[in-house]
N, C-alpha and C positions, 0 to 999 in steps of 0.2 A: 199543635203547634200552628201558629199562624203563618200564611205565607209572606206577608209584608211587614216582616219584624224590622225591617229597615226604616219604617216610619216612626219608629219608636226612638226618637233624636232629636236633639234640639232642645227648645225652651219647653219646659213642663210646668204648667202653672195649675196651683192649687187654690180653690176658692176658700174663703174664711168669712163665717158667719158675722165677724166682728164688722165687716164692710156693710151689714144691712142685707135685707132680703128682697124678692120682688124686683123691682125695676132697677133698684141701686144695685143689686147682684148683677143682673143682666148688662146693664151698662159697663161695669167693670169687666165682665167676660168679653164684651164686644171690643172693649179697648185694648184688651192683652191680645186678642185674636188678630186685630188690627196691627197690632205692634209686632206680630211675628211668631205666636205661640204654637206649636204644632201639636200639642195634648195639653188639654184640659181636665183636671180631676174635680168632681164635685164633691166637697167634703162639707158635711153636715151631720152633726151625730144627735140631732134633737129628735123628739119623738114624733113631731107633727110629720106624720107621714103624707098627708093630703098636699101640704105645701111643699115638702121635700119632692114628691112625685112631680108636681107643677114645674118646679124650678128645674129640676134635671131635665125634663121634657123640653124645656124652652133652651136650656143650654145646649142640649142635644142638637136642636135645630141650629143654633147659633153656629157650633162647630163643624155642622154640615155643609153651611154656606162657605166657610173659610176652609174646607178641606182639611179640617184637624181632627184628631182622634178625642172621643169623650171616653173619659174612664170614671166611674164611680167609686167612690172610697167605701170600703168595707162591706157594703151592701149588696149581696149578689142578688136576692128578690127584686130590689128598686132597679139595678143594673137591666135585669131582664124584662121589667115592666116597661122601660122607656127606650130599648132596644138600644142599649149603650154599647159602645165598641168594646168594652170590656170592664174589668173590676179590679181593684187594687186592694189586697188583703195583708193585714198585719199579724202579729204574733197571736192573738186573741180572736181572731176572725175564722171563717170557715176554711177548710183545707183546699188546696189546689183540686185535688181529684172532685169533691163535693161540688166546688165552683163550676168546674168543667162539666160536671152531671146536669147541672142547670143551664148554662150557658152554650153548651154545644163547643164544637172544634173550632169554630171560626172566630170567636172572641178571644181578646186579649185579656190574660191573667197575669198581673205583676205582684210581686211579693216583697215585702219588706225584709231585709235582712241584717240591718242595723250594723253591727261590726263583724258580722259572722259568715265567714266563707264556706264553712260547712253548711250553715243553713242555705246558703245560695245554692249550693252544689245539690242539697236535697230538693230545693225547688225546683230545679232544672230537670232532676231526674222525675220529677212528678208531673212534669209538663208545663211549668211556668213559660211565660213569653218575655218576661223580662224580670230582673232583680234590682232593687234598691238599696243602697247603703248609706248611712249617716245616722246620727248628725256630723257632717263632714266640719262644720264651723259651731260655736255656740248658738243657740236657736232661742229666740223668744217664744216661739210656738210651744217648744218642748225643752225648757230649759235643762231638765236632769236626763235628757237622752245620753244614751252612750255616744262616744265619738269614734268615727272612723277615719282611719288614716288615709293619706292620699296613695299610699301605696298600695293599698286594698285593691284599688280600681285597676291598676295594671295586673296584680295576681288573678283578679276574676276574669279580665279579658284572656288571660292566657290559659285558664282552666276552662272558661265556659264560652259556649258558643251562643250566647244571649246577650241582647243590649244591656247595659250597665246603666243604672241612674244614680245620680248624687242628689242627696237632699240634706238640709239643715244648714241655716245660716248662711246661705248663697246669695251674693249680690253680684251687681254688674262689677263692682270693683274688685272681687275676689274668684270669680267663676273661672277665669282664663287658667288658673293653676289647676283648678279640677277636671276641666276639659283636657288641658295637657296630659293630665295623670291616665286618662284613658276613659272618662264617663261620656257616655254617648248622648245623654241627656241630662239637662239639671233642672231638679225640681225645686220650685220656690213659692213663697206666700208673701211673706211681709214685704219684701224688697219689691215686689211687682206687684200683686193683686192689692195691697193695702197702701201701696203709694199714691202720693198725691196726683201723679199723672202715670197712670198705669200703662197707657201705650207708650210714652217715652222710654220708661224704664223695660219695658218688654223688648223694645227696639234695641236697646243697648245690650242687652243679654243676646237676643236673637243673632246681632251682628258677629259675636264672637265665633258663631259656628259658620257664618258665612265665611269669616276670615280663615278659619280652619280649612275650608274647601277650596280656597283660592290657590 
């Protein structure tokens, strides 16, 4: 378990290959970091290992400059290769124990739990550092994803001693309800990373967390 679990909070932005790769990708990452993203997850499921490692390494550098956490989606080997802060695992990815064996005790392991509190409890018992529920709202990225109710976040906070992340269809206009329900962080793709002005949309979402601590 990581010591700095409190850093898994606030705006959590996932990248999307639809925005382009290379410099276009890095410009958007820089924008969301400037806008207040606390975590960035590199999400690219293509088979171009060389490009993926180059991009992941560059994003790792950007996150370091902004004191943000850098997470790799699915790929434990890539996370290790670029010295990422951690990895996020889905249902069809490596297990928590397998990822921990590769990454060691100091790295973050997050687990997608969809709408299942029991899966979250199993992930916590296995040593996950945070759990994610969603889709909270209809999502263009995963239109057929199961829906997680807002009440699930309060229940998870009562049962688990882990940060809880919300994902799926979250925008600056509907995120306040998710945060109020108990989410420590909101993970977004389209509403921020693919926005015409990623920095501005990141600022709007990050401000909701600043308001919570006022």
